[in-house]
N, C-alpha and C positions, 0 to 999 in steps of 0.2 A: 672712428666712423669717416670715410669716405668725403671730402669738400663735395655737394654739389655741382652737377655737370651743367654749370648755367649756358646762355645762349652766348653771354660774352665770352668764359672759356673756349665754346667750341669754335665760334670763330676766330680768335687769337689761335688758340691750338693747330686749326686751316692757315694762318698768315704765317705761320712759323717754323710748318713742314716744305721745305725749299722743292719735296717732290711733287706738287701740286700746284696746277697749272690751268689757268681756264679762262674763260669769259660768259658774260650775262649777258641775257636779251629779257627786258621786262616791258610786258605791254599793258596798262591799266590799272593801275597801283600806285605809280609812281615806282621808281629805283631802291624797292625798302629791302630785298634781300642783298643786293651788290652795299647796300649804304649801312654792312652791319662789318661788311669786312672794310669799310673805309676807317669805320667810327673806331674799331678796337686798336688803330695801327699795325703796320705792316703790311700794309693792302700790296706793296709792291711786292709779295713775295707770291700773290695768290693771281692776282689780277691784271689781264692782260688785255680785257676792252668790257667796257660796261656799254649796254646802248638802251633807248628806250624808243623804237618808231611807230611813237602816236599815229600819225596823219596814216588814214586811209591807203591812201595812192603812195606813199612812202613807203610802207609796210609791205603794200604789192609788190613793187619796184625791189623790193629785198626780197622776200619770199615768195613773191606767186600771189596770183590771186584767189579770195577763199569767199565760198557763200558765208560761213560764217567765223566771226574772227576770233570768237570763245571757243572755241573747239579741240578735239585733242589731235588733227588733222593740220591743223593750224601749228597746234607745239613740234607736232614733228615737223613740221614744214623748217621751223626756226631751228630745231635741234642740229637739223640735216645742216643749213646753210653755215650755222656758226661752227659745227663741227670742224667739217669739211675746210672750212677757211682756218681756223686756227691749227689743223695740221698743215696744212699747202705754205702758211705763213712762218709758222716756228718750229716742224718738227726736223726741219735738216740745222736747224743750229742745234735745239737744246731737248728733240726727243730721246737723246737716250738717257737723259738724267730726268724727265717731267713725266708724272701721270697726268695728261690734259684733261680738263672735262669741257663741256658748254653745258649752263644753267640756263633755262626758259621756262618764264612763264608769260600766258596771257589771259587777263583775269577781268572781269565786271566788278567792280566795286562800289559802296554807298555814291549817289550821287549825291548832287544838293537838293533835289526834290523828296529824296526818302525813297523810291520806288523801284528804286532797280536788282535786281534777281542777283545777287551776291556771288559768285561762286567764279572758279576756274580754274586749269586744267597746271601743272606744273611738272618739271622733269628736269633730269639730268642724263647728260650719254658721257661715260666717264673710262676712264685706262684701269684696271685692276694695278699696274704696275707700266712703267716705260717701256713705249712700242707694241705693246698690248691689244689685242682686240678692244674695240670696246664695247659696254654692256651699257643699259638703259633703264630706268625708273621712272613711268609715269605715274601720275595720279588724277585725279579729280576733285578738290574740294570746294567745299561750302562757307562763306564767312557767318558766325551767326552772330557778330556784335550788330548792334541798330549801329554805329557811330561809325565813320567810313573813316578817321582816324586810325580807329583801335582796330579797324580789317586789315587799314595797312601795317598795323605793328604785326596783328595776330601772323601776315603771312609773311610779314621781314621772317621772324621767328621760324616759322613750320620749312620757307626755304632753307636757313641754316641747319635745322634737323636732315633734311633729305642729303644736304650737302655732306655733311657730317656724318652722317650714319652711312651713305655710298661709299665713303672711304675707310670708315672704320668697323662698320659690321656687314659687308657684302657678303662674308662669309658663313655669317647667320640670320637670315634675312627678319625672322620672328624677332629678334630682340631690335633689328633696325627700325622694324613695324611699330615696335611701343616705343621707341623711343623717339617719333613724331610728334607727340605731343607735349614731347617736353618743354616744359615753363611755357604750355599752354590752360589745358584745362580742357576738359569735354563740353566746355557749354560756348565754345570758342570756333573753335573749328571740326569740319566733320570733313570725315575723307570715304567718300562709296563708291571708290574704287581706284586701284593697283595694280601696275603692270610689271612684272619684272623679265628682262631680255638680256641675253648674253652670255658667253660661258662660265663665267662665275655663281651665274643663276640655273642651271642648267640640272642641276635637282629638285629647284622649284615646284611645289605643288598651288597653283592657282587658285584649287579652289579650297584649299586649307588655310593659303594667306586671307581669303577675302573671308572664310569664318572667321580668323582670328582678327577682322576690322573690325568684327561686329561684338565677338564678346572681350577686347580690348577697349571697345567705348568710343574706338577711331570712327563710327559710322553706326546707322540704327538699324541699316539693311542692306544684304549684297545681293545678286540675280548671278545668275547660270543660264546661260543657253541651254537647249536641247543637245546639242553636243558636247556641254560638260563646259563649255569656255564661260572664261568670265564675262558680261556684260554691262556696260554701262546704261545705269538707268535713267540718263539724262536724255541721253538720243535713243534708248530701245522704246521709252515712252511718252515722247516727244508727241504730244498731240493725233495718241493712238486710246482706242476703248481696247478696255483693260477687263479679264476675268478671271479674278484669284479666287482659289480655294486653299482654305488651311487645314492641316493636318496632320496626325503622325506618321503617315505615310511610312508604314515600320512592321510589313513593306505597301507599296500602290496595291492596292485589292482591286477589282473589277465593280467595287461598289464607287473609289474613288474614279473611276474609272468612265464609270455611268454618269456619274454627277456632273464629271466636265461636259461630258457631250451635249448632255440634255440643256447643258445649263449656256452652252455654245449655240446651239439651235435657237434656244429663245433668244439668247440675245440678239444674235444674226439676223431673226425677223424683223427685228423693232426696221422700222424705216428710216431712222434717226441717224442707224448704225451703219460703216462700210465693212461688212465682212469682211474682207480684205487687209486691213488694219488692224484686227482683233491680234490683242495678245494675250496669249492662254498663261495665264502662271499658276504653280502650285507651291505653296509657300508651309515653314516649317516654323517654328520660333527656336531660339537659343534658350529659353526656359526650356520647353519640350524637351530639347536635346539634351540639357541635365537632369530632367527628371528622369528620365527613360533610359538614355542611352549606358550601357556597362562599356563600354570600350569607346568612349566621345569621340576623338579621332576617327575610327572604323566604322565606327556605327554611322556617324554622317555621311562618309563617301560612299556606303552599300546605301544608302538612301538614294543619294545624289546620282550613285550609276542606276540603282532602279528605277529612279524616276523620267531622267533622261534615257532610259532604254526603252520608254514607251512616249516617246519623242512630247517631252514636257520641258518645258522652259523650270525655271524652281527659281524660290527667292529665298533668302536665310533672313529673321530680322530678330529683333529682342523687343516688337510690338506687342504689349499686350492685350491689349483691346482691337475691335473691328473697324471704330473709330477713328483710331490714329492711324494701319493698315491705308484708310482710304485718303485721310488727308497728306499722308505721303506718297502717295500714287498722283493724287491731284499738283503735288506740291509739281512733280516733273511734265504737268499739263498732261497729265492722261486725261481724255476730254468725255469721256463714258465708264463708269465701273459698275461690275456685277460681281458680286459675291456669293457663291452656291455655298450653301450650309446646311448642314441636318436637320431635320425637326428639333431635336435633342439638343445642340450648338444653340438654336433660334432661342429657345425656350429661357437657357442661360442668355443668352443676348436680349431678353428681355426681363430678366429678372432686376428689382429695383435695387436688393441688396450687394450687387455687381457695381453699384455707381454711388457709392455712400460717400465715396470721397472730390467726388465732384460736384458743387453749389450747386448744380440745376439736376440733380440726381440722375435717373434716364432719360428723364425730359432733354436735357441738353444733350446727354450720347445721343440719342437718337436724333437730334436736330445736326450733330457735328459730323455725322452718319451721311445720312441724307440728301445736306449739305453740300455735300460734296457731288450731289447727281447717282448716289447709287441706288440700284436694284436689288434689293437681296430675293433670291432664288433658295424655294426654301423645302428639300429632299423627304422624303419620307424613311419615316422609324420603324422598325418591331419591338415590339416590348417584347424582351427573350427571359421571361418571367410568365406573361400571361401570352404570348403568342397574337397578341392585337396590332394589327396595324394601325400606326398612328398619321394624320397627312393634315396638311396646315388647315383647311377648313374643317376639320370634324373636331382639332382640340380644343380641349376648353380650359381660357386663358385666365387668370384669376380676375377679379373683378375691378383692382384697381389698375389695369393696365390696359383693359380692357377697350375700353372707348378709344387706347391710344394706336395699339393694333388695327381695328375698326377705320380707325383713319389712313394709316398708311395701308392698308390691303387696298383700301377703295380709290385710293389714288396712285394704285400700282407698285407704289416703291416696295411691298411685299410681296411677292407671286410664287403659289407653289408649282413644284416639276412633280413627274410622274418620274415612277422606279421602278427597280426589277421586283420580280416574284418574293414573296415570302423567305423563301427558305435561303435567297443568295445574299438579303439585309439581315438577317439571320449572324450569318460569318461575319466576324470581325477583322480586323487587320491585327489584333492580338494572337488571334486561333491560328491563321494563316501565318505567323512566325512561329509560333510553338510547335505547330508542323514541320514548319523547315526545316527548322531545329534537331526535331526526334527523328525526321525521316519520314515519315506521314506522306506519303506521296500525295495525300486528300487536295492538297496547297496549291498543287499547279494546276486545280480546277477552279481555281479563285483568283488567278493571279492575269494579264494580259499574256500572251506567246513571248512575247520580245521581254517581258518582263520575264518569265521564269526562265527562257535561257540567259538571260541577265545573271539570275541567280545562280545556276546552274555552272556556269562558264565562270564567273568570276566568285564562286564560291561564301554569293553574300548571306548578311544575317546567321554568320554561321552552319551555313549549308551541309546535314550530316548526310549527303548521297552520295552515292557513286563515283 
């Protein structure tokens, strides 16, 4: 059995490689990454310079002014400056034998008051071999340790993993990704966004890598724009009202679209909501993908392509409960949250047995959900056996939850939505999926035109048409 690749061993291997040489610029949690390279010995073989421009005026003088100092923009400015300076000073002398790199991070670690939002941006710009074009990896991380010293230690290990992965695994991005938590574990660091750029990463599909972030446990969720681009949750959700609909979306059908449209109209009618700032999201859980996907990778990409064809942003998460999704959104400073659900899902949401593992049961789950400022919009349902249309205010709840529901309804936490005619509600997403695969043209009547075009053009979901 091979010896575990410890942080010390990774650092020493880089230090002893005469072809890797670069600089470190770290702001916000000490020079924790650079310190590893000094600590293990042989740092002169790797480090051209380390620095920390902590004072804002000093930082601005070096990297230019910034509205937010812990941001992707600031990180890129640091990488631009340090990498260009490195080439200017050292390329004539040792460019033929060295693969240069610039590493940077800008971080808010725990302060002495213990009330900091502990997160940061980290990145590396590097050459895969001497005098080659530069490549770049940047990521956003959240530090989960409560203690500032532990956060600094975790940040240092993550930085070493990133540098080692960039040079040793750039040709295997998924291995690189999986190695970022080496010697850390999931309870210390979360990576909710990562971006690869450069010639060595030309074949990388960022959508798949973002899915892997969630599958590997590096992040609880990943976000994608209506164009299929990877989004940064901290920047997308900051001080924005959010509508989030959870579902299977295999494929997204007219009912999904109608739910989101009606929820948007109800949300925007609230005088406390700025309609122009509303972020509309559709969410798929990783657990749902595992249960239903025959080909996990292709099935995920098909759903994403269909959803973005309907001009929707998408989130993929490993949160089993609605209240956990709401807490995730609120953590990124989402100001108001609307969760549109079908009536069947709402009844499950109010099922006491669902929350047996919580000390406070259903009451605790409800408090954690509504405590985030959530409004739940409930969409009608048609019983396929009886043909009966069921609405929020006509459904009979068990006596044990009747008073709780009445309270939520009276206070406006739970509100009904109108819905499509019964004939449309009887057609499920699974029905449309089977029609697509069997070549039954009925499927086209139950999806939006843009989605239908994407399915035909991309032959999504096993499309059997001409």
